[in-house]
C-alpha positions in Angstrom: 107.6 140.5 103.8 109.9 139.8 106.7 107.0 140.2 109.2 105.0 137.4 107.6 105.5 133.7 108.6 108.3 132.1 106.6 106.0 129.6 105.0 103.6 132.0 103.4 104.8 132.2 99.8 107.7 129.9 100.5 109.3 127.8 97.7 109.8 124.3 99.2 112.2 122.0 97.4 111.2 118.3 97.7 114.1 115.9 98.1 113.5 112.2 97.5 116.4 110.8 99.6 116.7 107.5 97.7 117.5 109.4 94.5 119.3 112.5 95.5 122.9 111.5 96.2 124.5 108.2 97.4 127.4 108.9 99.8 127.7 105.4 101.2 128.2 103.7 97.8 125.4 101.2 98.0 123.4 102.6 95.1 120.7 104.3 97.2 120.8 108.0 98.2 121.1 108.9 101.9 121.2 111.7 104.4 125.0 112.3 104.1 124.4 112.6 100.4 121.8 115.4 101.0 124.3 117.1 103.4 126.9 117.0 100.6 124.5 118.8 98.2 122.9 121.4 100.6 125.1 124.1 99.1 123.7 123.3 95.7 120.1 123.5 97.2 121.0 126.9 98.7 122.2 128.1 95.3 118.7 127.5 93.9 117.2 130.2 96.1 114.5 128.1 97.7 113.2 128.7 101.2 112.9 125.2 102.6 113.4 121.5 101.8 110.9 118.7 102.3 112.6 115.4 102.8 110.5 112.3 101.9 110.6 109.5 104.5 113.9 108.3 105.8 112.6 106.5 108.9 113.1 102.8 109.7 111.1 100.8 107.2 111.0 97.5 105.3 110.7 99.7 102.2 107.7 98.0 100.7 106.5 101.4 99.7 110.0 103.0 99.9 109.6 104.6 103.3 105.9 105.4 103.4 105.6 102.2 105.4 107.2 103.2 108.7 108.3 100.6 111.3 109.8 103.1 113.7 108.9 106.8 113.6 111.8 107.8 115.8 114.7 106.0 114.0 116.5 106.7 110.8 116.7 103.6 108.6 120.3 102.4 108.3 119.9 102.6 104.5 119.8 106.4 104.9 122.2 106.9 107.8 121.6 107.7 111.5 120.0 110.2 113.8 123.3 111.9 114.1 123.4 112.3 110.3 119.9 114.0 110.5 121.1 116.3 113.2 124.1 117.3 111.0 121.7 117.8 108.1 119.4 120.0 110.1 122.3 122.1 111.4 123.9 122.7 108.0 120.6 123.5 106.4 119.9 126.1 109.1 123.3 127.6 108.7 122.5 128.1 105.0 119.1 129.7 105.8 117.1 126.7 104.6 114.2 125.4 106.6 113.7 121.7 106.9 110.3 120.0 106.6 110.0 116.2 107.0 107.3 113.8 105.9 105.0 112.4 108.5 102.9 109.4 107.6 100.3 109.3 110.3 97.3 107.3 108.9 99.1 103.9 108.7 102.2 102.1 109.7 104.3 99.2 108.4 103.1 95.8 109.2 106.5 95.4 110.9 105.8 98.2 113.4 105.8 97.0 116.9 102.3 98.3 117.5 101.0 96.1 114.7 103.0 93.1 115.7 101.2 93.2 119.1 97.8 94.2 117.7 97.6 91.3 115.3 98.3 88.6 118.0 94.9 88.6 119.7 91.7 90.6 120.4 92.6 91.4 124.0 96.2 92.6 124.0 97.0 96.2 125.1 97.2 97.3 121.4 94.3 95.2 120.1 92.3 98.2 119.2 95.1 100.3 117.8 94.4 99.3 114.2 91.1 99.0 112.2 89.9 95.4 112.7 86.6 94.0 111.7 84.8 90.7 111.7 84.1 89.0 108.3 80.7 89.0 106.7 78.6 85.9 107.2 80.1 84.3 104.2 83.7 85.0 105.3 84.3 87.8 102.8 85.5 91.3 103.7 83.4 93.5 106.0 82.5 96.0 103.2 83.3 97.0 99.7 86.2 99.4 100.4 89.1 99.3 97.9 92.8 99.9 98.3 94.3 102.7 96.3 97.0 100.3 95.2 94.5 97.8 93.7 92.1 95.2 95.1 90.1 95.1 98.3 91.2 97.2 101.3 91.0 94.3 103.8 93.5 91.6 104.7 92.6 88.5 106.7 94.5 87.8 109.9 94.1 84.2 111.1 95.3 84.8 114.6 92.4 87.2 115.3 90.0 85.7 112.8 89.4 89.2 111.6 90.2 91.5 108.7 92.4 94.6 109.0 92.0 97.7 106.9 94.8 98.9 104.5 93.9 101.8 102.3 97.3 101.4 100.6 99.5 98.2 100.4 98.6 95.1 102.4 101.7 95.7 104.4 100.4 99.2 105.4 97.7 98.6 108.0 95.6 101.6 109.0 95.7 102.9 112.5 92.5 103.3 114.4 92.3 107.0 115.2 89.0 106.6 117.0 91.2 105.3 119.8 92.4 108.3 121.9 95.6 106.3 122.8 96.5 106.1 119.1 96.1 109.8 118.7 98.2 110.5 121.7 101.0 108.1 120.6 101.0 109.6 117.1 101.3 113.2 118.4 104.1 112.1 120.7 106.0 110.8 117.7 105.5 114.0 115.9 106.7 116.0 118.9 109.9 113.9 118.9 110.9 115.6 115.6 109.6 119.1 116.5 111.7 119.0 119.7 114.7 118.0 117.5 114.3 121.2 115.6 112.5 120.6 112.4 110.7 123.6 110.9 107.7 121.8 109.5 105.8 118.7 108.5 104.5 117.5 105.2 101.6 115.3 106.2 101.1 112.3 103.9 97.5 111.3 103.1 96.3 113.4 106.1 92.6 112.9 105.2 92.9 109.1 105.6 93.3 109.1 109.4 89.7 108.3 110.3 87.3 105.8 108.9 83.5 105.4 109.3 83.0 103.3 112.5 79.8 101.8 111.0 81.9 100.5 108.1 79.3 101.5 105.6 79.8 100.6 101.9 81.1 103.3 99.6 78.5 104.1 96.9 79.3 103.2 93.3 80.7 106.0 91.0 79.3 106.2 87.4 81.7 105.2 84.7 81.9 108.8 83.3 83.0 110.1 86.7 85.9 107.6 87.2 88.7 110.1 86.6 91.1 109.6 89.3 93.8 112.2 90.4 97.0 110.6 91.6 96.0 107.0 90.7 95.6 105.0 87.5 92.3 105.5 85.8 91.9 101.7 85.3 92.2 101.2 89.0 89.0 99.8 90.6 89.6 102.4 93.4 88.1 104.9 90.9 84.8 102.9 90.8 83.6 104.3 94.2 82.8 107.6 95.9 85.2 107.4 98.9 82.8 108.8 101.5 83.4 106.4 104.3 87.1 105.2 104.2 88.6 108.7 104.4 87.9 112.4 104.9 85.6 111.8 107.9 84.4 114.7 110.1 86.2 113.2 113.1 89.5 114.2 111.5 88.9 117.9 112.2 89.4 117.8 116.0 92.5 115.8 115.5 93.9 118.4 113.1 93.2 121.0 115.7 95.1 119.0 118.3 98.0 118.6 115.8 98.0 122.4 115.2 98.0 123.0 119.0 101.1 120.9 119.2 102.9 122.8 116.5 101.9 126.1 118.1 104.0 125.1 121.1 107.0 125.2 118.7 106.9 128.7 117.2 107.9 129.0 113.6 106.9 125.5 112.6 104.3 124.8 109.9 102.2 121.9 108.7 101.5 121.1 105.0 98.8 118.6 104.3 98.6 116.3 101.3 94.9 116.0 100.5 93.2 113.6 98.1 89.4 113.4 98.6 86.3 113.4 96.5 86.4 117.2 96.4 90.1 117.9 97.3 89.7 121.7 96.9 86.8 121.9 99.3 88.7 119.6 101.8 91.8 121.7 101.4 89.8 124.9 102.3 88.2 123.1 105.3 91.5 121.7 106.6 93.3 125.0 106.5 90.6 127.2 108.1 90.8 128.2 111.7 93.4 126.6 113.9 94.1 123.6 111.7 96.8 123.1 109.1 98.9 126.0 107.9 98.8 124.9 104.3 97.3 122.3 102.1 97.9 120.9 98.6 96.2 118.3 96.4 96.7 116.6 93.1 94.6 119.2 91.1 97.6 120.5 89.1 99.3 117.0 88.9 97.0 115.9 86.1 97.0 115.6 82.3 94.8 118.7 81.6 97.1 121.5 80.6 94.9 124.4 79.6 94.1 127.9 80.6 90.6 127.0 81.4 91.5 124.2 83.7 94.3 126.0 85.6 92.3 129.2 86.0 89.2 127.3 87.0 91.1 125.1 89.5 92.8 128.0 91.2 89.7 130.2 91.2 87.6 127.5 92.8 90.1 127.1 95.6 90.3 130.9 96.0 86.5 131.1 96.3 86.4 128.3 98.9 89.6 129.2 100.9 88.5 132.3 102.8 91.0 131.8 105.7 93.7 129.3 104.7 96.8 129.3 102.6 97.3 127.1 99.5 100.3 125.3 98.3 100.7 124.4 94.6 102.8 121.8 92.8 103.0 120.5 89.2 105.4 117.6 90.0 106.2 115.3 92.8 107.4 111.7 93.5 104.0 110.2 92.7 103.2 111.4 89.2 104.7 111.7 85.8 107.1 114.6 85.5 105.3 117.8 84.4 107.4 118.5 81.3 106.6 115.1 79.9 103.0 115.1 81.1 102.4 118.4 79.4 105.1 118.6 76.7 105.2 115.1 75.3 108.2 112.9 74.5 110.7 115.7 73.7 109.7 118.6 75.9 111.1 122.0 75.3 113.5 123.6 77.8 111.3 126.7 77.4 108.4 124.7 78.8 110.4 123.7 81.8 111.3 127.3 82.5 107.8 128.6 82.0 106.2 125.9 84.3 108.4 126.9 87.2 107.6 130.5 86.8 103.9 129.8 86.4 103.5 127.7 89.6 105.7 130.1 91.5 103.5 133.0 90.5 100.2 131.6 91.8 99.0 132.8 95.2 100.3 130.5 97.8 103.4 128.5 98.6 105.0 126.1 96.2 106.5 122.6 96.2 109.1 122.0 93.5 110.4 118.4 93.0 114.1 117.7 92.7 115.1 117.7 89.0 112.4 120.2 88.1 115.1 122.9 88.1 116.8 120.9 85.4 113.7 120.3 83.3 114.1 116.5 83.7 111.6 114.5 81.6 109.9 111.3 82.7 112.4 108.4 82.6 111.4 105.3 80.7 112.1 102.4 83.1 111.8 98.9 81.6 109.6 96.4 83.4 112.5 94.3 84.6 114.0 97.3 86.4 110.7 98.5 88.0 110.8 98.8 91.8 107.4 100.4 92.5 104.8 97.8 93.6 102.0 100.1 92.2 103.6 100.1 88.7 104.3 96.3 88.8 100.6 95.7 89.6 99.2 97.9 86.9 101.7 97.3 84.1 101.5 98.0 81.2 98.5 100.4 81.4 100.1 102.3 84.2 103.9 102.2 84.7 103.9 103.4 88.2 106.0 106.1 89.9 109.6 104.9 89.1 109.9 107.1 86.0 109.9 110.3 88.2 112.1 108.8 90.9 115.3 108.0 89.0 118.5 109.4 90.5 119.5 113.0 90.2 122.0 113.5 87.4 124.9 115.5 88.8 127.4 114.9 86.0 127.2 113.5 82.5 129.2 110.4 83.5 127.8 106.9 83.2 126.9 107.0 86.9 125.6 110.6 86.6 127.7 111.4 89.7 125.0 109.8 91.8 126.7 106.7 93.2 129.8 104.5 92.9 127.6 101.5 92.7 124.8 100.5 90.4 121.9 102.9 91.3 118.6 101.5 92.6 116.9 102.8 89.4 118.7 103.3 86.1 119.7 106.9 85.0 118.6 107.5 81.4 121.0 109.0 78.9 118.5 111.9 78.4 119.0 112.8 82.1 122.8 112.7 81.9 122.6 115.2 79.1 120.7 117.6 81.5 123.1 117.1 84.4 123.8 119.8 86.9 127.4 120.0 85.8 126.5 120.6 82.2 123.7 123.1 82.9 125.8 125.2 85.2 128.2 125.8 82.3 125.4 126.9 80.0 124.1 130.5 80.6 120.8 129.7 78.8 120.1 126.5 80.7 116.9 125.7 82.6 119.0 125.6 85.8 120.4 129.1 85.4 117.0 130.4 84.5 115.6 128.8 87.6 118.2 130.4 89.8 117.6 133.8 88.2 113.9 133.6 88.6 114.1 132.6 92.3 116.4 135.5 93.0 114.0 137.9 91.2 110.9 136.5 92.8 112.2 137.3 96.3 112.2 141.0 95.3 108.5 141.0 94.2 106.2 141.3 97.2 103.1 140.8 95.0 104.3 137.4 93.9 105.2 136.2 97.3 102.2 137.4 99.3 99.8 139.2 97.0 96.1 138.6 96.0 95.3 137.1 92.7 92.8 138.1 90.0 92.6 136.2 86.7 92.1 137.9 83.4 89.4 136.5 81.0 91.9 135.3 78.4 91.4 132.5 75.9 93.7 129.7 75.2 96.7 129.5 75.2 97.6 132.5 77.4 97.0 132.3 81.2 97.2 135.7 82.8 96.5 137.2 86.2 97.3 140.2 88.3 99.0 139.9 91.7 98.7 142.8 94.1 100.3 143.6 97.5 101.5 146.6 99.4 101.0 149.0 96.5 102.6 146.8 93.9 100.4 145.6 91.0 102.0 142.9 88.9 100.7 141.3 85.7 101.9 137.8 85.0 101.2 136.0 81.7 102.2 132.6 80.4 101.9 131.1 76.9 101.0 127.4 77.4 101.6 126.5 73.8 104.6 125.7 71.6 103.6 128.5 69.1 103.7 132.3 69.6 100.6 133.9 71.1 99.3 137.4 71.8 97.9 139.0 74.9 95.9 142.3 75.0 97.3 144.1 78.0 94.7 145.4 80.6 93.9 149.1 80.5 96.5 151.4 82.0 100.2 151.9 81.8 102.3 148.7 82.1 106.1 148.5 82.3 107.5 145.2 81.1 109.9 143.8 83.7 113.2 141.9 83.0 115.8 140.4 85.3 113.9 137.3 86.0 115.9 135.2 83.5 113.0 134.4 81.2 113.3 137.2 78.6 111.0 140.1 77.9 108.4 139.7 75.0 107.7 142.4 72.5 105.0 144.9 73.4 103.4 147.3 70.9 100.0 149.0 70.7 98.8 147.6 74.0 99.5 144.0 72.9 102.2 141.6 73.9 103.5 138.8 71.7 104.7 135.9 73.7 107.0 133.4 72.1 106.5 129.6 72.5 106.1 129.0 76.2 106.9 132.6 76.8 106.4 134.6 80.0 105.5 138.2 80.6 105.8 140.1 83.8 104.8 143.8 83.9 104.3 146.4 86.6 101.4 148.8 86.7 102.1 152.5 86.7 
């Protein structure tokens, strides 16, 4: 396994810096707070961290609206703090990946400040500008993912600019070679500083159709969005022209060529398109991205048929690339609540981590997943997310998965000496790190045990995958690598379930912290949310 690139089969722990630990006492997490808890992260047994944006920003979208790609926002600390973070992480054997938001900037970025002034300034063509229709309306029917039309009027130019996300997040014009060069130059700033990889936000949104053709309507029965509210008008269209354009491929190859000049670095693309699995396969083939992930397992459907079908479709399409899987992140409801209801079982939390870490590919795990944190209920008056405020009450936004990490059971959860930017629910304080470390049966201790064990199983880290034709509720597959053949099975239900073992001799494995189910007569009985690992031979 040591001969393979570090990112193949890696477990990547996502840190949302606003909510990890506040070292400055202003109620918002920061880079020194991450530094303070890197020993904890190392104790989890993960291979890398992915840090969500910490760059200079007005924070309209909490850092995904960047005003300066090369500066740390004072809210989070300084460049020197980042250098200290990088050095400590590396001393602990942890790789560091950072978010790069390339398709758009903040409206406060100096590039856009210049671009919006006139049609003939040096950066006039650095963003997507278009003349109005004859009646003064928007140039076409493109919609913003955050609600409403994707065009905003700029009186100084008497033109509209494109924003696929918030109005304050104008889209860069990647058809301009100068823009591509400037973007890659910003990326290289961080590669030269020593980061190990990039998580590329909305990477399929870099290019738009230069003809500005209308997106075709989507039939009502097809309006099932992944990663956005189902009542969002964004779901009313096939997004053929405002993203995932063919011109993006050469840019990805240029980006890969840049990373190749920094050996050992890797790029993970976030992909949300009309067929995200096909796009992921396309974007990771050849000399493009190292890995790709989409929202396919960040949905409400929690069934054997869906998970097996989703992974199998990507396996069939991805003949060259490498997948990355996630069941939680900072944009969606936490998995234990999404799939386990209002009072999710700790056994579910343990099983979900084991399941996603047993699929072929790399894995992104979101902070708090190791504690089994449920979705927080954030009252309307405490909401911060503009997405949730817009679509309340049908969709409550992303704040419920972004509340601060509970380090202790105290009123402040050990997060900050000040009032936190989002409230910490009592249910989270009961699941605090301090409390779980003292409980040998906790989700946290099971997480650590499983991660230690997984490192010793080559088939789980790098092996092929072949699914068994099981019915609900048991998902089962065989991973195989370098002579090791491993059966993995997961009971997705809150009731016991049985699994007929494949033909041959199987030895039930323990030591992974998840227990060993009873096996008799070629049949395993898995308890509620139970897990089985068995070795052939």
